[in-house]
C-alpha positions in Angstrom: -195.7 171.5 -68.7 -196.5 168.8 -66.1 -193.0 168.3 -65.1 -192.5 171.8 -64.8 -195.7 171.5 -62.4 -194.0 168.4 -60.0 -190.6 170.0 -59.9 -191.5 172.2 -56.4 -193.3 168.6 -54.9 -190.7 166.6 -55.7 -187.7 169.0 -54.8 -189.6 170.2 -51.7 -189.8 166.3 -50.7 -186.1 165.5 -51.5 -184.9 168.8 -49.1 -187.5 167.8 -46.5 -185.7 164.2 -46.6 -182.4 165.6 -47.0 -182.7 167.6 -44.6 -183.5 165.2 -41.9 -180.5 162.6 -43.4 -178.5 165.5 -42.6 -179.8 166.9 -39.4 -179.5 162.6 -38.6 -175.6 162.8 -38.9 -175.2 166.6 -37.5 -176.3 165.2 -34.6 -175.3 161.6 -34.1 -171.5 162.6 -35.2 -171.7 166.0 -35.0 -172.6 165.9 -31.3 -172.2 162.4 -30.0 -168.6 161.1 -31.8 -166.4 164.0 -32.9 -166.2 165.4 -28.8 -165.3 162.0 -28.1 -162.6 162.3 -30.6 -161.8 165.8 -30.0 -161.3 164.4 -26.6 -158.9 161.9 -27.7 -157.0 164.1 -29.6 -156.1 166.6 -26.4 -155.4 163.5 -24.3 -152.8 162.9 -27.1 -151.6 166.6 -26.8 -151.6 166.8 -23.3 -149.6 163.0 -22.8 -146.2 164.3 -25.1 -146.3 167.9 -23.7 -145.6 166.6 -20.6 -143.6 164.1 -21.8 -141.2 166.1 -24.0 -140.9 168.3 -20.7 -139.7 165.4 -18.8 -137.6 164.8 -21.5 -136.3 168.8 -21.5 -135.8 168.1 -17.6 -134.0 164.9 -18.0 -131.6 166.4 -20.7 -130.9 169.6 -18.2 -130.3 167.2 -15.3 -128.2 164.6 -17.2 -126.7 168.2 -18.7 -125.9 169.3 -15.5 -124.5 165.8 -13.7 -122.0 165.8 -17.1 -120.5 169.0 -16.4 -120.1 168.1 -12.5 -118.6 165.0 -13.9 -116.2 167.0 -16.5 -115.6 169.2 -13.3 -115.1 166.2 -10.7 -112.1 164.6 -13.8 -110.6 168.3 -14.2 -110.0 168.1 -10.2 -108.4 164.9 -10.8 -106.8 165.2 -13.3 -104.9 168.7 -12.0 -104.5 166.4 -8.9 -102.7 164.2 -10.3 -100.6 166.1 -12.7 -99.9 167.7 -9.4 -98.7 164.0 -8.2 -96.8 163.2 -11.1 -94.7 166.9 -10.7 -94.1 166.1 -6.9 -92.6 162.9 -8.1 -90.4 164.0 -10.5 -89.0 166.9 -8.2 -88.5 164.1 -5.5 -86.8 162.0 -8.7 -84.5 164.3 -9.9 -83.6 165.6 -6.7 -82.8 162.0 -5.5 -80.7 161.4 -8.7 -79.5 164.5 -8.1 -77.8 163.7 -4.9 -77.1 160.1 -6.4 -74.9 162.2 -9.2 -72.9 164.3 -6.9 -71.7 161.4 -4.6 -71.1 159.8 -7.4 -69.3 162.8 -9.0 -67.4 163.2 -5.4 -66.1 159.4 -5.6 -65.3 159.9 -9.9 -63.4 163.2 -8.9 -61.7 161.6 -5.8 -60.5 158.4 -7.7 -59.5 161.0 -10.8 -57.5 163.2 -8.5 -56.2 159.7 -7.1 -55.5 158.3 -10.1 -53.7 162.0 -11.6 -51.5 161.6 -8.8 -50.3 158.6 -9.7 -49.7 159.4 -13.2 -47.8 162.7 -12.3 -45.5 160.3 -9.6 -45.1 157.5 -12.9 -44.6 160.7 -14.9 -41.5 161.9 -12.3 -40.4 158.1 -11.5 -40.0 157.9 -15.7 -38.6 161.2 -16.6 -35.8 160.4 -13.2 -35.8 157.1 -15.1 -35.4 158.2 -18.6 -32.2 161.5 -17.3 -30.5 158.2 -15.8 -30.6 156.6 -18.7 -29.4 159.7 -21.0 -26.9 160.7 -18.8 -25.1 156.5 -18.2 -26.1 157.0 -22.9 -24.3 160.3 -22.8 -21.2 159.3 -21.0 -21.3 156.4 -22.2 -20.9 157.9 -25.9 -18.8 160.9 -24.2 -16.5 158.0 -23.7 -16.3 155.4 -26.3 -16.2 158.8 -29.1 -14.0 161.5 -28.0 -12.3 159.0 -24.5 -12.7 161.1 -22.4 -14.4 160.2 -18.6 -17.2 162.1 -18.1 -18.7 161.5 -14.2 -22.7 160.8 -13.7 -23.2 163.7 -11.9 -22.2 166.3 -14.7 -23.4 164.3 -17.4 -26.6 164.5 -15.5 -26.5 168.1 -15.7 -26.3 168.3 -19.0 -28.7 165.9 -19.9 -31.3 167.9 -17.9 -29.9 171.1 -20.1 -31.0 169.1 -23.2 -34.7 168.3 -22.1 -35.3 171.6 -20.7 -34.0 173.6 -22.8 
């Protein structure tokens, strides 16, 4: 069969050209282009790693700054609360002093008013006793027809009121 005899010649020619073609592609692409692409990828990876490191450092610095800010804010808050407490204490002392003065004035006025009331009560009781003594004397003279002196009527009224 002549087709089988040509097979070795055809295949050997195809294998030869295939080796030349793939060899050319290997040297052009494999030795020329791939190293450039790999260098670009490595540069990109280094840049990404550098950017990530810079971002991590910036985050750490921001965290440290935030912590310092929080500590300062807490310190200022504590100072403000101390000032407020001091002001409240001063206001309470001032109010206490003013209340004590006002209470002293009110106590003096109350004592004065109680003295006036006691004096008025005493005067009113004396007046009531006097009127009651006169009324008793008048009633005894009208009912019994007896004459009672003012001193006896006053003593009788006092005994009746107290007794």
